[in-house]
N, C-alpha and C positions, 0 to 999 in steps of 0.2 A: 353877108346874110342881112336881109331887112324884111321885116314882116310885122303884121298887126294881129292882135288877138284880144278877146274880151277877158278882163281880169277874172271874172267868176269861172269861166271855162278853164283858163290856164291854172288857176289855183286848185281846182278840183282834180285836174289831170296830174299836176305836180304832187299832190298829196297821195294819190294812188300809186304813182310810179316811185315816189320817195320811200315807200315801205321796203323796197329791195336794196336800199343803200345801207352799207355798213360803215359806221364811224371808226371801226377798229382795223380797217384794211391797211396793209403795209404799202400798197400802191395808192398814191394820192388821187389818181384818176378814178378809182373805185368809190371815192366819196362824192363823186360828181354825177350829175345827170347830163346825158347827151341830148342836145337840141340839134335837130337836123331837118332841113326842108326836104320834102319828098312828095312828088305828084301834087303840088299845090297845097300841101298840108304840112303841119309841124309834127315831126316825130320826136317823142320823148322816150329815152331808154335809161334804165338803171339796172345794176347787177351787183350781187355779192359773191359771184363766182359759183354759187349753188343754184340760186334762183334769179331770173331776169324778167323784167317787165318791159314791154314795148307798147306804146300808145300813140295813136295818130289823132291829131286834133285839128279841126277846121281853122284855117287862118287865111289872111290876105297876104300872100307872099309876093314881094317885089323883087328881091334878089335872093338867089339860092345860096346856101352855105351851111356850115355846121360848127359846133363848138361844144365843149363840156365845161360846166360851171359847178361850183360847190352846191350840193343839193340843199343843205340846211340854210345856207345864206340866201339862196334864191327863193326858197319857200317862205322864209320869214319876211323877206322884203315884199314879195308879191301879196302875202296875206295882209300886209299893212296898207295896201293901196286901195283906193276907192273902186267901186264896181263900174269901171269905165274902160275904154280902149287902152291897151298897152302896146307900145311900139318897142320892138326888139331890133337893135342895130349892132351888127358885129363889125369891128375894125381891128385888124390884126388878131390878137387873142384876148380882146376885151369886149364884153357885151354891155351895151348901154340899154338900160331898161327905163322907159319913160311912160308916165301915166299922169295926165292932168298936170299939176304943178310939181310932181314928184319925179326925181331922176336919180339913177345910180349907175356907176360903172363897175362891173364885176369882172375880175381877172379870171381867165379860164385856162384850160389845158386843151391842146389840139385834139380834135376828134380822132385823129389817126392813132392816138395813144389808147383809145377806148377799145376793150376787147370785143370781138364779133359776137353778136347776139343771134341765136337760132330763130328763124321765122318759119311759120307753117307754109310749106311749099308743096305738100303732097296731100293725098286723100286722108281724112282723119280715120282713126281706128274705131272711133266711138262718137255718136251723136246723142246727146242727152239733154233733157229739160234742165235748165240751170237750177230751178227750185228743187227739183228732185235730187239733183247731184248735191246741192248744198246741204240738204237735210241728211242724206245718206252719209256723206263724208264727215259731217259734224258728229254723227252718231258713232263713228269709228275712229277717227284720227286721234282722239284724246287718249286712247289706250296704248298708243305707240310708246316705246321706251325712250327715256331721256338719257340713257347710259350709252355713251359713244363707244364703250368697250365692245358692244355687239352692234355694229352699224346697221345691219340689215333689219334689226328690230326697231330702229328709229323711224322706220317708214311705214307706209300703208301699201299692202299687197293688192294690186289690181289683177284679177284673174278672170279670163274668159271661161264661161261655163256654157252649157247647152242652151243657147238662146238667151243668155243672161250674163250679168257681170257680178262677180264677188269682190267686195271690199273687205279686207281683213287687217286687223292690227293687234299686236300682242307685245307685252313687255316681259313675258315669261311667267307672270303671276296672274294675269288676266288676259282675256281675249274678247274681241268684238268681231262680229261678222254681219254684213248687210248684203243682201242680194237684190240687184236691180233687174227688172224685166226689160233689158235693152240688149241689142246685139252688139258685141264687142269682138274685134279681131286682134287680140293681144297675145295669142299663142299661149305659151306656158306661164305667162304673167310677168309683171314688172313690179319693182318696189320703188315707190316715190316718197321722198322725205316728207314726214308729217308736217314739217314747217311749210313746205311748198304746197301741200294739200290745203293747209289753212289759208294760204294766200290765194289759192285757186277758188276757195269758197268766197273770199272777198271779191274776187273778179266776177264770179257768178252772180253776186248780189247786184252788180251793175247792169244786169240784163234788162232789156226793154221787151215789151210784149211781143211774143212770137219768135224771139231769138233763141237759137239752140247753141249749147256749148259744144265745141268741137275739141276732141282729145286725140292727139296723134303721138305715136312713138316713132322717133326717127329711125331710118333704115340702119343706122349704125348701132341702134339699141342702147344708146347712152344718154338720150334726152327724151323728155316728154314735153309736149306743148299743149297748153290749154288756150283756145282761141274763142273770143266772144266779141262779135262786132268789130270795133276798132281797138280792142285790147288783146294782147297775147302775152301769156306767161310761159316761160320756158324753165325747165328744171332738170338738173342732172339726175340720173337714176342711180340707185344704190346697188353696189355689187354684192354678190353673194346669193346663196340659195335660201329661199324662205323656208322655214321649218314646216314639216308636214302637219299643219294645224288640225287637219281632219281627225288625226289620231287622238287629239285632246278632247274632242267633243264626246261626252258619254252617250251611249246608245240606249240606256235604260236608266231607271231610277226606282228607289224604294220609298221615297217620301216626296210629296208634292204639296206646295203651298200656293194659294191664290190670294192676293191681297191688294188693296188700293194703294197706288203708288204714293199719293200724297200722305196717307196715314203712315206708311212705312218710312218715308223720307223724314217726316217730322220726328218720329221716334229715333231714327238714326242720328239726326242732328242733336236731339236732346241728350242722347247717350254719349255722343262724341265730346260733350263738354268735359266729361271726366276721363276720356280716353286720351291722355296727354303723354303717356310714356309707353314703353314696351310695344312700339310700333302702332300706336293709336288703335288698340284692339278693342272690339266690341264682341261680347258673347251673345250668340243668338240661339234661343231654345224654342224648338217647335214641338208642341204637344197636341197630337191629333185627338186625344181623349177629351180634352177641354176646348179644342179649336182655338187655342190662344198662342200667340207669339210673344215671347219675352226677350227684351234686350237689356243687357247688363254691362256696365263698365265701371272700373274703379282704379284709383291711384292712391298710393299711401299719403301723398301730400294734399290732394284735393278732396278725397272722399269717394263716394260711389253714387251711381244713378241707375235707376231701373224704370223701364216703361213696358207696358204690354197692351195688346189689342187683339180683338177677335179677327179670325181669318178662316178661310176654307182650307182645311188640312185633310190629307189622306195618307195612309201608310204608317211608317214606324216613327216613334219619337226619336229625335236627334238633337244634339247640341253641338254647335260649331262656333269658331271664332274667326272674325274677319277684320280687315283694315277698315276703319271708319271712312277713310278717304275713298277707298275703292267702292264701298257701298254707296256713298254720296254721289260719286261720279256716275256710277251705273244707273242709279235711279233718276238722276237729273237728265240723263240722255234719252229717257223714254218719252214717247209722245202719246201714250195711252193712259187710261185711268186705272187700269189694273195690270199687274205683272204676276207671272207664275215663277216659282223657284222649284227646281228639280235637283235632288241630291240623293246620295247613297249612304254617306257616312260623314263623320266629323273631319275626315282628312281627304275626301274625294272632291273633285271639281263640282261647283254649283252652277247650274245653268239658269240664267234669267231670260225669260221670254215674255215680251209684251203681249198681253191678251188681245187678239184681233190683228196682230201684225206678225204673220208667219215667216216673213223673210228677214227677220232680225233676231239675233241672240247675243248674249254676253255670258262670259264664263269668268268666275273668280275662284282662285285657289284659297281654301281656308288657311288660317294661320295655325301652325302647330304649337300647342302650349305644353308646358311641362306637367301641368295638372289641371 
């Protein structure tokens, strides 16, 4: 293999692909990046066996070939080079990297040792604007569980609806749902690891004007592929049946609050200073008679904090307790200036709906307190 490529282009591509390399893999080749010539371009691949990235980079190819080299070593060396032409020359299993007066020989592992990476070879199940996807996925993926004890909850549920696509995530204590007005043919739905969805968001951020993000589920139903221009990200799907989340969404409410997101978020952050034990709990009191919301938190070691603000309230007075982290995550994910809260009691699910954005909701379960 012998080829030339610009340092700036190679470094950007290596940095993107390198995110799928795991340093803790038992197999040494999985800590490497695959470099392979293909159709007059340089193909870069990396995988951690859950998620894989493939990227094609323009290059001047003189001799075809392939090799895998340690990702961290290659990225560090290329990042130290000037923004000039880089020559890559493979002899046996050693890759020579030359740029201006700099040169290095990097020992590699044969490309035949690298696991096969799925590539989009069929019609996608979904075409979506990358910016729309990034916003929607970012509003949902954070609510997925980090507990590997229930693997299906560590993913984002992609579900076809009538002329639309639902993205859903839950950890058992909170739930987010976003509906996109796009046609998707995913059948009964698939669950994609939240970590992979986060990587797909980063891939989507590389979109150029007019490009569409393609999403395909392989015929074997065990892989999803996100394709954008010269980048493809493949991820395994999570096994298991996603819980019937529709049953969790309340159909009615007895108390409703409409409040400015920024005011609410500031009060939550102030109260969370004292919510350092007992699950970082903040008490929330809604008083429709005075149209005031009061937040209270206290710990024996630190003291207590209280804040209140005016809001539009209707219905019955109610007081409930919530995780300060869940409240902060929920409010931070909103892109509107106002949010409504709908609830029935101190122990029932609370529905957060951004005012003016009907296709998005979040649900948080209150914390049960002894008194």
